[in-house]
C-alpha positions in Angstrom: 102.8 127.6 119.0 106.3 126.3 118.6 106.5 123.0 115.7 104.6 119.9 116.8 107.1 116.9 116.1 106.2 115.1 113.3 103.4 112.5 113.4 102.7 109.7 110.7 98.9 108.4 110.9 99.7 104.3 111.9 97.3 103.7 108.9 100.1 105.2 106.2 102.4 102.2 108.0 100.9 99.5 105.4 103.3 97.9 103.1 102.5 99.0 99.5 100.8 96.2 97.5 99.4 96.8 94.0 95.7 96.5 93.4 96.0 93.9 90.8 98.2 91.7 92.9 95.7 91.3 96.0 93.7 88.8 95.4 89.9 89.7 95.6 86.5 88.4 95.8 83.7 88.6 93.0 81.8 91.0 94.2 84.7 93.5 94.2 84.6 96.4 91.9 87.1 97.6 89.2 89.0 101.0 90.4 88.7 103.6 88.4 91.1 105.9 89.1 91.1 109.6 87.2 94.0 108.5 85.2 93.8 111.4 82.4 93.8 114.5 85.3 96.6 112.1 86.9 98.2 112.8 83.4 97.1 115.9 82.6 98.5 117.4 85.5 101.6 115.7 86.3 103.7 118.1 88.1 101.0 118.8 90.3 100.6 115.1 91.2 104.6 114.7 92.0 104.5 118.0 94.4 101.7 116.5 96.2 103.3 113.6 96.7 106.4 115.5 98.0 104.5 117.9 100.1 102.4 114.6 101.6 106.0 112.9 102.1 105.3 110.5 100.1 108.9 110.9 98.1 109.3 107.3 96.4 105.6 108.1 94.8 106.8 111.4 93.6 108.3 110.0 90.2 105.0 107.9 89.8 102.6 111.1 87.6 105.5 111.1 84.9 105.9 107.5 84.5 102.3 107.8 83.8 103.2 109.8 81.2 105.4 107.6 79.6 104.0 104.6 79.8 100.8 106.4 78.0 102.6 108.0 75.4 104.4 104.2 74.6 100.9 102.6 75.0 99.9 105.2 72.7 102.7 104.6 70.1 102.0 100.9 70.5 98.6 101.4 69.6 99.2 103.2 66.6 101.7 101.0 65.5 98.5 98.5 65.3 96.6 99.8 63.8 98.1 99.7 60.0 99.4 95.7 61.2 96.1 94.8 62.1 94.8 96.0 58.6 97.7 94.7 57.0 96.4 90.9 58.3 93.0 91.3 57.6 93.8 91.8 53.8 96.4 88.8 54.1 93.3 86.9 55.5 90.7 87.3 52.5 93.7 86.8 50.1 94.8 84.0 51.6 90.6 82.8 51.6 90.5 83.7 48.0 93.2 81.6 46.7 91.5 78.0 48.8 88.8 79.0 45.8 89.6 76.2 43.5 89.3 78.8 40.2 92.1 80.9 41.8 94.6 82.1 39.4 97.5 79.4 39.3 100.3 81.5 39.8 98.7 83.7 42.9 98.3 80.3 44.5 102.1 80.4 44.6 102.4 83.2 46.8 100.1 81.5 49.7 103.0 80.0 51.6 104.8 83.3 51.6 101.4 85.2 52.6 100.8 82.9 55.2 104.5 83.4 56.4 103.9 87.2 56.7 100.2 86.6 58.4 101.5 84.6 61.0 105.2 87.2 61.2 102.6 90.3 61.7 100.2 87.8 64.3 103.3 87.6 66.4 104.4 90.8 66.6 101.0 92.1 67.5 100.7 89.6 70.0 104.0 90.8 71.6 103.0 94.0 70.8 99.5 94.0 72.8 101.0 92.4 75.7 103.2 94.7 76.0 100.2 97.5 76.2 98.1 95.6 78.3 101.2 95.6 80.8 101.6 99.7 80.4 97.6 100.2 81.2 98.0 97.7 84.4 101.0 99.6 85.6 99.2 103.1 84.6 96.1 101.6 86.7 98.4 100.6 89.7 100.7 103.3 89.7 97.7 105.9 89.5 95.8 104.3 92.1 98.8 103.9 94.7 99.0 107.7 94.7 98.0 109.8 97.6 94.6 112.5 97.4 95.0 115.9 95.9 95.7 118.3 99.2 92.9 120.9 100.1 93.9 124.3 100.1 93.3 124.8 103.9 95.7 122.5 104.2 99.3 123.7 105.3 102.5 122.6 103.7 105.1 121.0 105.9 105.2 119.3 109.2 103.2 121.7 111.5 99.7 121.8 112.1 98.2 125.2 112.5 95.7 126.0 115.6 92.4 127.1 115.0 90.4 127.0 118.5 90.4 126.2 122.0 87.7 123.9 123.8 87.7 124.5 127.3 91.2 126.0 127.6 93.0 129.1 128.3 96.2 129.5 127.5 96.7 132.6 130.0 94.7 130.1 132.3 96.3 126.2 132.5 94.5 123.8 134.4 95.7 124.5 138.0 97.4 120.4 137.6 100.0 122.2 135.1 102.1 123.2 138.5 101.5 120.1 140.6 103.7 117.3 140.5 101.4 114.7 141.5 102.1 111.2 139.7 98.9 109.6 141.0 97.5 112.1 138.7 97.6 109.4 135.8 94.5 107.1 134.4 96.4 104.0 134.5 97.4 104.7 138.6 93.4 105.9 138.9 92.0 103.0 137.0 94.0 100.9 139.6 93.4 102.5 142.8 89.9 102.7 141.5 89.5 99.7 140.4 88.2 100.2 137.1 91.6 99.2 134.3 93.3 95.9 134.7 96.7 95.3 132.7 97.9 92.8 134.5 95.3 90.2 134.1 95.1 90.9 130.2 98.9 90.6 130.4 98.0 87.2 131.6 95.3 86.0 129.5 96.4 88.1 126.1 99.9 90.1 126.0 100.7 93.7 126.4 98.7 96.5 125.0 95.3 94.5 125.7 93.1 96.0 128.9 90.4 94.6 131.1 87.7 97.7 132.3 86.4 96.6 135.1 83.4 98.0 137.5 82.6 101.6 136.7 85.3 101.4 134.1 82.9 99.3 131.6 80.8 101.4 132.8 82.2 104.2 131.5 82.9 103.1 128.5 79.5 102.0 127.7 78.1 105.5 128.6 80.7 107.4 126.2 79.0 105.1 123.6 75.6 106.1 124.5 76.1 109.6 124.7 78.4 109.8 121.3 75.6 108.1 119.6 72.9 109.9 120.7 74.9 113.3 119.8 75.2 111.9 116.5 71.9 110.6 116.1 70.4 114.3 117.0 72.6 115.5 114.2 70.7 113.4 111.8 73.4 110.6 111.4 71.7 107.3 111.6 73.5 104.0 113.4 75.1 101.2 112.1 76.6 98.2 113.6 79.2 97.1 111.5 81.4 94.0 110.9 85.1 94.0 112.7 86.3 91.7 109.8 86.6 92.8 105.8 88.0 91.6 103.0 91.5 92.9 103.2 91.3 94.4 99.2 88.6 97.3 101.4 91.4 98.3 103.7 93.5 99.2 100.0 90.5 100.8 98.4 90.0 102.8 101.6 93.6 104.4 100.9 95.5 103.2 103.9 98.4 103.4 102.1 102.3 103.7 103.1 104.9 106.2 102.6 107.7 103.8 102.1 108.5 100.0 101.5 109.8 99.7 104.9 106.5 100.4 107.3 105.8 98.7 110.1 102.3 96.1 109.2 99.2 97.7 111.1 96.2 95.7 109.7 95.6 92.2 111.2 95.6 89.7 108.7 93.6 86.8 109.3 95.2 83.6 108.9 94.1 81.2 106.1 94.3 77.1 106.2 96.5 76.0 103.2 93.4 74.9 101.6 92.1 78.3 101.2 95.0 79.9 100.0 93.7 81.3 97.0 90.2 82.6 98.7 90.2 86.2 99.0 92.1 87.1 102.2 90.1 89.0 105.1 91.7 91.1 107.6 90.6 92.7 111.4 88.9 96.3 110.8 91.4 99.0 112.1 88.3 101.4 111.6 84.7 101.1 110.8 85.5 103.3 108.4 86.6 100.4 106.5 83.2 98.4 106.7 81.4 101.2 106.7 82.7 102.4 103.3 82.5 99.2 101.7 78.5 99.2 102.5 77.6 101.4 99.4 81.0 99.5 97.5 80.0 98.6 93.7 76.4 100.2 94.0 74.8 103.1 92.1 73.1 105.8 95.0 70.3 107.4 93.9 71.0 111.4 94.2 67.9 112.1 95.8 69.5 109.5 99.3 72.8 112.0 99.4 74.1 112.9 101.3 74.0 109.6 103.3 75.1 109.8 106.9 76.0 106.9 109.0 77.7 106.3 112.6 78.5 103.2 114.0 80.4 102.0 116.9 82.5 98.6 116.3 85.9 97.3 117.8 88.9 98.4 116.0 92.1 96.2 115.8 95.8 97.9 115.6 98.7 95.1 115.2 101.1 97.3 116.1 100.7 99.5 118.9 103.6 101.6 118.6 107.1 101.7 120.1 106.6 101.7 124.2 106.6 105.0 125.7 104.7 107.9 126.7 102.2 107.5 124.0 101.6 104.1 124.6 101.7 104.0 128.7 98.1 102.6 129.0 95.0 103.2 127.3 96.6 105.8 124.8 97.5 103.6 122.4 96.5 99.9 122.3 95.7 96.9 120.0 91.9 96.6 120.6 89.6 99.3 121.0 85.9 100.7 120.9 85.6 103.8 118.8 82.0 105.5 117.2 83.0 106.3 114.0 81.0 108.7 111.5 81.4 108.0 107.6 79.2 109.6 105.0 78.9 109.9 101.0 77.7 113.7 99.2 77.2 114.7 95.9 79.3 116.9 95.0 78.3 117.8 91.2 77.9 121.1 90.3 74.2 120.6 89.6 73.3 118.6 92.9 71.4 120.9 95.4 72.2 118.7 98.8 74.6 119.4 101.4 78.2 118.9 100.0 81.3 116.9 101.6 82.7 120.4 102.8 79.0 120.9 104.8 78.8 116.7 106.1 82.8 117.7 107.5 81.8 120.8 109.2 78.6 118.4 110.7 81.5 116.6 111.7 83.1 119.2 113.4 80.2 120.5 115.4 79.3 117.1 116.6 83.1 116.1 117.5 82.7 120.1 119.5 79.6 119.5 121.5 80.7 116.1 122.7 83.8 117.1 123.9 82.7 120.6 125.2 80.4 118.7 127.0 82.8 116.7 128.7 84.3 119.0 130.3 88.1 118.5 128.6 90.7 120.9 127.7 91.2 120.6 123.7 92.4 122.3 120.8 91.6 121.9 117.3 94.4 121.6 114.6 94.0 121.8 110.9 96.8 119.2 109.8 99.9 119.6 107.8 100.0 117.7 104.4 102.7 115.5 105.9 100.1 113.8 108.5 97.7 113.2 105.9 96.9 109.8 105.0 96.5 108.4 101.2 92.8 109.0 100.9 92.2 112.5 103.0 92.2 115.7 101.1 91.9 117.9 104.4 92.1 116.7 108.2 91.2 118.1 111.3 92.8 116.6 114.7 91.4 117.6 117.9 93.5 117.0 121.1 92.7 116.9 124.7 95.2 117.8 127.4 96.6 114.5 129.4 98.6 115.3 132.9 100.2 111.9 132.5 101.8 112.9 129.0 103.7 116.1 130.4 107.2 116.2 129.9 110.3 118.2 129.7 108.0 120.5 127.0 105.5 120.9 129.9 102.0 121.7 128.6 102.9 121.4 124.9 103.5 117.3 125.5 100.3 117.1 127.4 98.2 117.4 124.1 97.2 113.9 122.4 94.6 113.4 119.7 91.2 112.2 120.5 89.2 113.0 117.3 89.7 113.3 113.6 88.1 114.8 111.0 89.0 114.2 107.2 87.1 115.0 103.8 88.4 112.4 101.2 86.5 113.4 97.5 85.9 111.0 95.3 89.0 109.2 96.2 87.5 106.2 98.5 84.4 106.1 96.1 86.4 105.8 92.7 88.4 103.0 94.3 84.8 101.3 95.3 83.1 101.6 92.8 80.5 103.5 94.4 78.8 106.1 91.5 75.9 108.5 92.1 73.1 107.4 89.3 72.7 108.8 86.1 76.1 109.5 85.0 78.8 106.9 84.3 82.1 109.0 85.8 80.0 110.6 88.9 81.6 109.8 91.9 80.3 110.7 95.3 82.4 112.5 97.9 83.3 110.7 101.2 83.9 112.0 104.9 84.8 110.5 107.9 85.5 111.6 111.5 85.5 110.3 115.2 82.7 110.5 117.4 84.5 108.6 120.4 87.8 107.0 120.7 87.1 105.5 123.9 89.8 104.4 125.7 91.6 108.1 124.8 88.5 110.0 126.1 87.9 107.5 129.2 91.9 108.2 130.1 91.4 111.9 129.6 88.4 112.0 131.9 90.0 109.6 134.8 93.1 112.2 134.5 91.1 116.1 134.0 88.6 114.8 136.7 90.4 113.2 139.5 90.3 114.7 142.8 92.9 113.7 144.3 91.9 114.8 148.1 88.5 112.6 147.9 90.2 110.3 145.8 87.4 110.0 143.4 86.6 110.7 139.9 83.9 113.9 139.0 82.0 112.3 136.2 80.6 115.0 133.5 77.3 115.8 133.8 75.8 114.6 130.4 77.3 111.4 131.4 75.5 110.8 134.4 72.3 109.5 132.6 74.4 107.1 131.5 76.0 105.9 134.5 72.4 105.2 136.6 72.6 109.0 137.7 75.8 108.4 139.2 77.9 111.9 139.8 81.6 110.8 140.6 83.7 107.4 140.7 85.2 106.0 143.7 82.6 106.7 146.1 
């Protein structure tokens, strides 16, 4: 497989903001990065930043070491100074006694002056130490997660396997020059998608699903929920508005300072500017992760496995082109997201985050295989990982409308992803396993159904140009009232 063009996760384009600078609600937990591990493995973290295309962050680990040394030096200097202040205060207090020696009392002004000078020195040093500690905390929180040994280093993903696809026998449409095999034209011809009205009501990057198109959206939601539930994932209907700090806590951080904004912040009235800001959720991962923020989870309750359908919002749908034509990249869409917590303590006998990760992949493979979509599974490289993931697998489907000069290679488009985030998110959200102070559960997340992209893939792959119908996958028909095709 030839190298794929480098792709940057849209979440990683957020402008960097310090955790300390963000206005946070009273319920917000205090993040607890593993500063000790970073300090003791500075080069490991620096190389990890370089591998993951966070070049500006590579200097942070050594900066943390320097600031830690400075903080310790200050603390060492403060110990004798504070001891001397206490001695002076005791002496001055004794000299206030009328019975004190007159000659010793003559020394009181000098002693007071020395104490005042030392207090000023202590105050300045304490302020500097607090500043060092705050910088250490912020720098540690800004670092991306360490990378799994399973993750390829560099730009190129590793091909894991194909679903419903034999590279030696590709779909018949590969050799056809049928411009009508596009979900945009199919959706327009069959009355399933209305982009024109959306442009009038809202603007570019929005759409109406109409008629069977609207029913197909609901069928995809219900089918993916039914599969996830069968595998033990519990349904949740999450809110689409979240505290803005949750986005940062979940690790959606930029690789550089000149990145496009992806999260929609909700405008606040002037009188509310001092209040914590809220944002539209770009994915249900954010509110689902926040469900257990600042809470202790009983070990017996783990693993926790949730699946939630929600509307998702992206402020910038990307530059216009093949990636943004039609439903592939839009501002608002429905997605069914899976999110889980696992106890990865060596003492625990419950399923680990690796087990949940495999469960996510099993569900994704079952859904896409049963939808009869030709797909490939990729182990994503370091350059493609967001800040929170230690490992990520994407599944891409074939879209006839995406074929360009490189033929079939250009036709692949992501429809699901699954990630392990270890304790990266739980440390930032204050989610602990009850019983030990610094025992943080690991988190995983994965897409059960990205509705617009899967809907588009079904239209394009199921299109029968002669009969002018889309053949529906059999598993969706019960959710479509028994309907076998769209178009008759």
